[in-house]
C-alpha positions in Angstrom: 78.5 97.8 136.3 80.0 94.7 134.9 81.7 96.8 132.2 83.4 99.0 134.7 84.9 96.0 136.6 86.4 94.6 133.4 87.9 98.0 132.6 89.6 98.2 136.0 91.3 94.8 135.6 92.7 95.9 132.2 94.6 98.7 133.9 96.7 96.3 136.0 99.9 95.2 134.4 100.5 91.4 135.1 104.3 91.9 134.7 104.3 94.1 137.9 103.7 90.9 140.0 106.5 88.9 138.4 109.5 88.2 140.7 107.7 89.3 143.9 106.8 85.8 145.0 103.1 86.4 145.1 102.5 84.2 142.1 104.3 80.8 142.2 104.7 78.7 139.1 104.6 75.0 139.3 108.0 73.5 138.5 106.9 69.9 138.6 108.4 67.0 140.6 111.9 67.4 141.8 114.1 65.1 139.7 116.3 64.2 142.6 113.3 62.9 144.5 112.2 60.8 141.5 115.7 59.2 141.3 115.6 58.5 145.1 112.2 56.9 144.9 113.2 54.7 141.9 116.5 53.6 143.6 114.8 52.8 146.9 112.0 51.0 145.2 114.5 48.8 143.2 116.4 48.0 146.4 113.2 47.1 148.2 112.1 44.8 145.4 115.5 43.2 145.3 115.6 42.6 149.0 112.1 41.2 149.2 112.7 39.0 146.2 115.9 37.6 147.8 114.0 37.0 151.1 111.2 35.1 149.5 113.5 33.1 147.2 115.5 32.1 150.3 112.4 31.0 152.2 111.3 29.0 149.1 114.7 27.3 148.8 114.8 26.4 152.5 111.5 24.6 152.2 111.8 22.9 148.8 115.5 22.1 148.2 117.0 19.0 149.6 119.6 19.1 152.3 123.2 19.5 151.1 125.2 16.3 151.6 128.6 16.3 153.1 131.6 15.3 151.0 132.9 11.8 151.8 136.1 11.9 153.8 139.0 10.2 152.0 140.7 7.1 153.4 144.0 9.0 153.5 142.4 11.6 155.8 140.9 9.0 158.0 144.3 7.3 158.4 145.9 10.7 159.4 143.1 11.3 162.0 143.6 7.9 163.5 147.4 8.4 163.7 146.8 11.8 165.5 144.5 10.1 167.9 147.0 7.4 168.8 145.2 4.5 167.3 147.4 2.4 165.0 146.0 1.7 161.5 144.7 -1.9 161.0 147.2 -2.9 158.3 150.4 -2.0 160.2 
């Protein structure tokens, strides 16, 4: 009986099933999806890196000092305010 079953399967032409959609071939991963995942992963890593670097800098870097105001600017501000400079 086993010999009869193997003879029956030999009569079927495998090319008869091609193009009918009954047998699907694996085409692999979609290249567009791979590019999308890589780009989104890079953006995510970049964003998280910036966030943690910002947090680290806020905790560990000293406070930025203000520039000293020049005497000329102080004199102008006093004149605008109506106070006469000391030397005049």
